[in-house]
N, C-alpha and C positions, 0 to 999 in steps of 0.2 A: 503493499500500500504507500502510495507518495505521501510526503510529510505534508503537502497542502490538502490531501483530503482526509487528515488525522483530525480525532477531537482535540479543540482547544485547549481540554486539560493536560492533554499531551504535549504540548508545547511547552518549551522555556527558552527565555532569551539567555544568551553569554556572550560574556565579554572577556576577550584576549587582550591583556595589554605587555607590552614589553617596554622596560626601560631602555636609555641608552647604554647603560653599564651592562646591559643583557638581562638583568632581574626580569621574570617573564611570570604574571600571575593569571589565573584566571577564576571568573564568578559566573553565578547563574542564579536564576531566580527559582529554581527547581529549589525544594524544600530537602534534596539531600546531596552530597558531592556527587560531580557527574566524572567520568575519567573520559576525555577526547583526544585523540591525536597523542597521546604520551602524555598529555597536562590536565592536572586534577583542577577541574574548578568548583570552588568552593561555594556552598549554598549561602543564603542569606546574604547578597552582595551589598555595597553600599551605593546601588544606584537604582534604581526601578524603571521600568519601561515609561513610566510618565514622566520623569525626570528629561527625557530628552526630547528638545524642543527645538523647533525652527524659527529663529526670529525673521521679524518682517525686513525685507532686503537682503536677506543672504540665500544663495543658491543651495539646491540641497546636498552640496557638499561641505557645506560651512554650518554645522549646528554647535548649539549648545547642551555640556552635559553638564546635569547637575547632581548631588545626591548627598548622602549622609556618612561620615568616616565610621563606620561600624567594624570594617573589618581590621584587624592584626595588622595586614600586609603591608595596607596604605593608611601611613599615619601623619598627623598635622604637623609632626616637625620634619618629617619628609616631605609633603608638599612645601614648605615655606624652604624647606632648605634647595628646592627644585629639582630635586630626584627624579620628578614623574613631568617635569618640561621636555617636550618632544618625543614624550612617549608615543608609539607606535599602539594603535588600538583597533581591533575588530568587534565587531556587532553584528550577533546573527541567531536565528533562530535553528532549533533542533528538535527532536522528538525525543522527549527523556526515557522512551520505555527501547529506543535502540539509538543512544547516543552517537555510536561510533557511523551511521547511517547518513543519509542526505540532509544537507543544510543550506539556509536558505541565508543568503548575505545579507544585510542591512543597510551599513555603512563603515567605512576603513577611512582610516586617515592616521594622523598624530596628533598628540594635545597642543594646542597652544599654550600660553600662560595659564597657568590655575590660581585662583584665588581660595584662601580658606578663609570661613566665618563661623564661628561658632563651631558646632560639631560637624560641618559640612563644608563642601566645597564647589566651586564651579569653575569650569573650564570649556575654552572652546576646541572644539573637534574640527582639524582642517583636512579637508577632503585631497584627492587626487587632483581634481581641478583649481585646489586655491595656487596650484602652481601657474595659472596662467593670469593669477594677478603680479606677478613678478616682472620687473622690464623686460622686455625683450631683448635688448643691447646693453652693454654697459655705459656709464657715462666716464669722459674723460676726468682724468685724475693727475696734478703731479705726484702723488702717491702710488706705488703698487698696489693693484687691486689682486694682485695673488695672495697666498698664506706662506710662509717659510715652509718649504720643503713638500709643498704640494706639487700635483702634474703638471701645473704650468711654471712653479717657478723653480722645480728641478733640481735645488740644492739638496746635495746629498745628506742626511741627518745624521747618517753613521757618526757616532762620536758626539754629535749635539742633544741627546736624549741620556741622559745620565739617573739611574735607580741612587737613592740615598735615604738618608734620616735625618729627623730632623735631632739637632743636638742641643740647641739651647733656643728658647722662646722669649723675644723680648716684648716690646708692646704688642697691641692687638696686633700689627700690621708687620711687625719686625720678627725674624727667624734666623737661627744658623744651620745648617744643615753640613753632614760629615764629610761630604766632596762636591767640589764643582768645578767648573774651570774658570781659568785664572786671567783669563781677558776679560778687562775691565767691563761692566754692562753687557756682558754677554747672555743673560737673563733677561734684560729690560724688553717689556713687551711680549715676554715670552709667557709660557703657561706653565703652572704647578698642578699635579694633579695626587690628589691624597688615595692612597693604596691602601691604606690601614689606619684605626682610630676612628673616630664617631663620623670624621669627614669623609671615610671611605667613598669613594666613587664620586667625589665632587671635584670640579676645579676650580681652580683660582688663579686672576692674570697677574703676573707679576712688574712693578712699577719700576724697580730699579735693581742692582748687582753688584757687588763689591767682592769678589773672590766667593765664599763660604756664608756669606749674608745678603738675605734676601727680603724686601721688602715687597711687601703685597698691596696690589690696588686698594683693597677692600678686604677688612677682616674675615676669616672663613666664617661660615655658620657657627660652629663649634667651635672653641677655643682650641688651639693646637696644643701637642701635649709632647715631650721631651721622647723619642724613642719611635713616631710617626714613619711610615716608610711613604717615601712621596718619589713622582717622578717628576725631574725638571726638563723642561725646553727650552732651548737658546731661542730668542726672540731676534724680532727685526723692525726698526721704526718704520721701515716702507720707503726709504728716501733712494733716490738713487745716487747720491753719496756711498753710503753705507752699502747698497746694492753692489757697486763698483768694486769698492777698497775692500772691504770685509770680506765678501764674499766671491766676488770676482764674477758675477753671474749678472753683468751688464745687460748680454746680449736677451736672457730671458724677463728682463725687466717688463712688468705689467703697468706702466703708467707713459704719462707725458709731460717730463719732466720739463720740457724747452718750451712748450706750447703757449703763446702767450695768452693772459688771463682776462678776465672781464675788466680789468683796471686800465688795459689798453685801448680798450671800444671807449670807456669814458672820459679818457684826457682832452683835454681843450687844446686848440690849436698853439704850437711854441710853448708847449708845457716842456 
């Protein structure tokens, strides 16, 4: 019997969420846990079918999802820390009498910014067609539009990424690691990824560095602790001079450093 011919009482909503750090959880509106595709979908989820709405002015692939934080797997602290921002989500219907059978896909995409209020949360679900909202072509800029080490930049990051530990914690944004590159400001504009401790799985932008001393752009969500394992990546200020002198990569610079700006057009005659 096809799922669409089944009785309403044998249908259950299912949510599959996967965070950017790989953590994957599933929920269902059925009163018992369901095993689907090797993943256990927990009963009594924090979202209900009525909590999925389509606001005026949004197309079918931009929805709002709201619910209550009733599951221990989704905590308010993780929401506020940003662990669930950008998580992929798929919502579908299944027949709970045959959970491995046919399924009806409802929506899929990724979560936008997640907000927490009281014991509940709200999040925007961005579907595949949300990509159409992005610019078709890049805008010109004096700075490089590539990211250090990506396929357009092509700088070899071997030796520029290092695993180390926090050995001293200064103020909220300052810390000292066990080992780092000796070059001045090597990690400025770079990124620190927390691999252990309460911040595990989160990223922090590095504002400046001097040897093993790092200054973060913002304080981590949880206070850093001595012994935390971190991954530090060298950064780039995206200027043409840095690209040429530090990385010898001017042929892959993705910007227009010598293109006249709007100030040239606004100059008056004889200036």
